[in-house]
Wavefront OBJ file of the C-alpha trace (Angstrom):
o trace
v -18.503 60.345 -0.396
v -16.944 61.686 2.921
v -14.365 62.973 3.291
v -12.651 59.865 3.400
v -13.425 58.644 0.398
v -16.037 55.749 0.853
v -19.596 55.964 -0.191
v -22.036 55.680 2.632
v -24.307 53.210 2.990
v -22.181 50.540 2.220
v -20.513 47.877 5.080
v -17.630 46.544 5.012
v -18.457 42.888 4.257
v -20.023 43.829 1.360
v -16.727 44.680 -0.512
v -15.382 41.296 0.802
v -14.435 39.114 -2.337
v -16.778 35.389 -1.547
v -19.052 33.353 -3.019
v -21.985 35.102 -5.253
v -24.821 34.933 -3.492
v -26.654 32.460 -6.276
v -23.431 30.287 -6.384
v -24.634 26.484 -4.869
v -22.421 25.878 -2.097
v -20.489 21.817 -2.732
v -21.994 19.671 -0.478
v -20.584 16.311 1.498
v -22.079 12.972 0.182
v -24.056 11.699 2.828
v -22.613 9.259 5.662
v -24.216 6.166 4.098
v -21.943 6.933 1.347
v -19.090 7.321 2.687
v -19.338 3.971 4.921
v -20.568 2.534 1.471
v -17.456 3.491 0.533
v -15.449 2.081 3.408
v -16.990 -1.309 3.455
v -16.040 -1.171 -0.165
v -12.683 -0.383 0.468
v -12.322 -2.866 3.646
v -13.764 -5.949 1.270
v -11.426 -5.168 -1.869
v -8.314 -5.195 0.772
v -9.614 -8.625 2.286
v -10.115 -10.320 -1.753
v -7.005 -9.235 -2.845
v -5.463 -10.921 0.430
v -7.221 -13.531 -0.170
v -6.282 -13.949 -3.782
v -2.782 -13.184 -4.035
v -0.363 -15.881 -3.259
v 1.952 -14.979 -0.048
v 5.707 -15.401 0.512
v 6.397 -18.369 1.255
v 8.649 -19.189 4.713
v 11.941 -19.867 3.825
v 12.923 -23.429 4.212
v 16.104 -24.891 6.304
v 18.248 -27.318 4.070
v 21.846 -29.510 5.139
v 24.607 -27.646 3.665
v 25.427 -30.601 1.805
v 22.514 -30.928 -0.074
v 22.663 -26.534 -1.008
v 26.504 -27.488 -2.005
v 25.689 -30.250 -4.705
v 22.398 -28.187 -5.869
v 24.966 -25.674 -6.730
v 27.015 -28.077 -8.304
v 24.162 -29.288 -10.343
v 23.192 -25.575 -11.060
v 19.882 -25.597 -9.302
v 20.661 -22.328 -7.322
v 19.108 -18.934 -8.481
v 20.337 -16.396 -6.306
v 22.591 -16.668 -2.980
v 22.599 -14.289 -0.335
v 25.662 -14.480 2.767
v 25.640 -12.425 5.984
v 27.933 -13.554 8.571
v 28.112 -17.573 8.667
v 24.589 -17.768 7.280
v 23.756 -18.554 3.883
v 20.158 -18.328 1.917
v 19.429 -18.865 -1.358
v 16.698 -19.807 -3.863
v 16.312 -22.292 -6.121
v 15.711 -21.966 -9.922
v 13.906 -25.588 -9.506
v 11.857 -27.431 -6.767
v 13.904 -29.814 -4.322
v 12.792 -32.225 -2.250
v 14.908 -33.987 0.595
v 13.622 -35.572 3.702
v 14.137 -34.305 7.138
v 15.867 -35.802 9.842
v 18.423 -37.459 7.429
v 21.746 -36.099 6.989
l 1 2 3 4 5 6 7 8 9 10 11 12 13 14 15 16 17 18 19 20 21 22 23 24 25 26 27 28 29 30 31 32 33 34 35 36 37 38 39 40 41 42 43 44 45 46 47 48 49 50 51 52 53 54 55 56 57 58 59 60 61 62 63 64 65 66 67 68 69 70 71 72 73 74 75 76 77 78 79 80 81 82 83 84 85 86 87 88 89 90 91 92 93 94 95 96 97 98 99 100
C-alpha cells in the first residue's frame, strides 16, 4: 500500500461493481422472432375485428312512432340534448320509410 491507502497494481475499473466475468448476458431474440410476433399480433387484431360485431348505426324514426313505442314501454333508454331525442328500443321496430 502506498501512503494514500490504495494498493499498487489494481486499476480503478477492477473495483467497479458490475456483472461477473462468467455471467451470461441476456440475448435479444433474433429479428425473425420479432417479425413473427408482429405478424401474429396483427393477425389476432384483424381476426378480432372480423369476428366481433360492430356497433349498429342509429336509425332515424319519425317522432310519432317513437312516442308510440314509449307508450308501449318498448323503449329501453332515452337521451336528450337540445332538440334531439335519442332512444334505444327493447325489441326491434320495423317501419316503412317515406310514410309518416
